[in-house]
N, C-alpha and C positions, 0 to 999 in steps of 0.2 A: 510364885512362889519366892520363899524367904530367902535373904543373903544367906541364912545358914542351911538353908535347904538347896542353894544352888552351888555353895561350896561342897556340901555331902554329892551333891549328883557328879560334879568335877570330877570330885576323887575316886567315885566309884570306876567311872570311863577311864581315868587315866590307868587306875589297878589293873582294869581290863584290855588295854592294848599292852600293858607290860604283860599281862599272863598270854594274851592271845598271841603275840610277837613269840615268847616263849615256846609255847604249846599246840601252837596251829588255834583254829578255830574249834572243830569238832569235841577237843579232847579239853576244853577247858567247862568247869560245871558252874553255876550259881553258888555252890557250895565255896570254892575254888574262890570268886570275886568277893562272897559273901567273909571270908576270913581274912583275904589282901584287904579290903578296904575297912575292916574292922568294925562293923554295924552285926546288928543282930537280923535272924532270917527276914522277920519282919520288917527292921529299917530298911533291908535293901531292896524287899519286893512292895515297899510303897513306890519305889523309885520304877523298879521295872522288873517284868515278869518274866522274862527269859534272855538267856544269852544273846539270842537273836534279836531282840529288841536294842540291848544294848548295842551288838554289834551295828544294826543299823544306825542308831543313833551315834555314834561315833563317825561314819562314812560320813552321816548327812551334814555332821556338826562341819568336818575337817573340808570338806566341799565349799560349804558356806561361807566358811570364815576365811579362808583363802579367797572366794570370790570378792567378798567384804574390803578383806583387807587390801586386793588392789583398784579396786573401786575407790577406797579412801586417799590410797597413795597417788593416784591421777589426779582424784578433785584437788588435792593439794598441791600440784605442779610438781610433784618429783619426776626427775627427769630419768627417760627411759632408760638411758644407759645406766644407770645408777637400778632402775627396777628388775634389769635383765638382768645386771652382775649380781646382785642380791639372789633374785631367783636361782641362777646357777650355783652360789654356794650355798642355798639352801639344799637342792637337789645333792652335793658333794656330802654337806654335814649330816644329811639325814643316812645318806648308803653308809659314810664311815663311820656312823650309830646305828646299823644294822637295821635298817628300815626294810630293807630286802624279806626280813623273816616275818615282818607285819603283814608285807605283800604277799607272801605267800597265805597267811591265814585268810585274807581278802577274797583271793582265788578260791580257797577251801569253803569260806562262807559261800560264796556265789555257786558252789558246784554242790552243797548240801542243800541250799536254799535258792532253787532254780526258780522258783515264783519272785526271788526280788531281783533278776535280771534285768527289769526295767531302771534299779536304782544305779547296777552297774553302767548302762549307757548313758543314766545320766552324769554320773561324776566323768565318763568319759569326755563327754560333749560339752560339760562344764569347764573341765581341763582344755581344752582345745578352745575354746570360748575367750577363757581367761589369757592363753598364750596370743591367741589372734586379736586381742583387745590391746594386748601389749604392744605388736608388733605394729599395730595400724598406728597405736597412738605416736610410736617409734618414727614411724614413715612420715604423718603429718608435722608432727613439731621438732624433732631433733633428727631429722638427718638421716633415716635407716630409708635402707632402697629394694626391699621386701617385696617380691612380685606372688601372687598368686598366696596370699595371706593365708586362706584357710586350709590349703593342701599343706603349706609349709608348717604350720601350725600343730597339723594331725600329724605328720612325720614326726616333728621334734616330741611329741609327747607317747608315740611308740619308741622312740628312740631311746628317749630316757626311760620309760618304763623295760625295757629291754634290760638296760644299765641294771636298776633296781633288782629287778628279779635276777639277773646272774650273780646277783652279789649277795644274794641268801644260798646260794650254793660255792661262790669260790671265795677267795679273800681278796679284796681290791685296794691297791697302796692309791694315795693321794696321787701318786705321780702318775700313775694308770688312770685316774679319773680326769687327772686335768689334761693328760693326752685326747682322750677319750673327748672330753667338752671342746677341747681345741678343734675336735675335727667338728663338732655340730659349731661351732661359730664360723667356721668356715664354710659350711653347706649355707646356712642362714645369710650370711654376711656377703659371701664372695672374698674370703679370706682377710674384709676388713677388720679391723679390731673394734670392738664397741666399747667408747671410754667411757667412764665414771664422769658427773659435772657437779663440781664443787660448787656452784652457784645456780640457781633459776635462770631459766632461760628469759 
């Protein structure tokens, strides 16, 4: 695909995310996305044949990009404490910017398209795998002492998922989120604060 084609496709996906967050999955039409992205009907269908295919690509891209970013950061030697702090700040920012509304659309997608449940399982497994990788990296090189890394990572993913979903239905202040993340820290690290490191180990 040409650079221009990549930009067009990225614009389609970004506009679709905004629409799905506003209206949910089932209420968004190809015409809505065509209008938002400023394309002709043929221009849109050149890239995607349905809202289902657009949503599927959004979810796959999100999973793959997050996993690649973590692997690249670890390969570059970014300290685990910094990565964990960044991860938490990302979650907080996403919640404050109403990511919970898109999460509602995600669940609606899997309810509407039950044949896509394997993708939901893949997304959950990838999220657990990424957090487990980060925790084990911290255990190995940066003084974390988390036991049962698989179960701990699974718990953290479910805990965060619950907060994100709840944020779609009720307002959450930054103070409230900080309190919830402090509880998560205390569970994961037995009350020890994860410190950011200014220089590589």
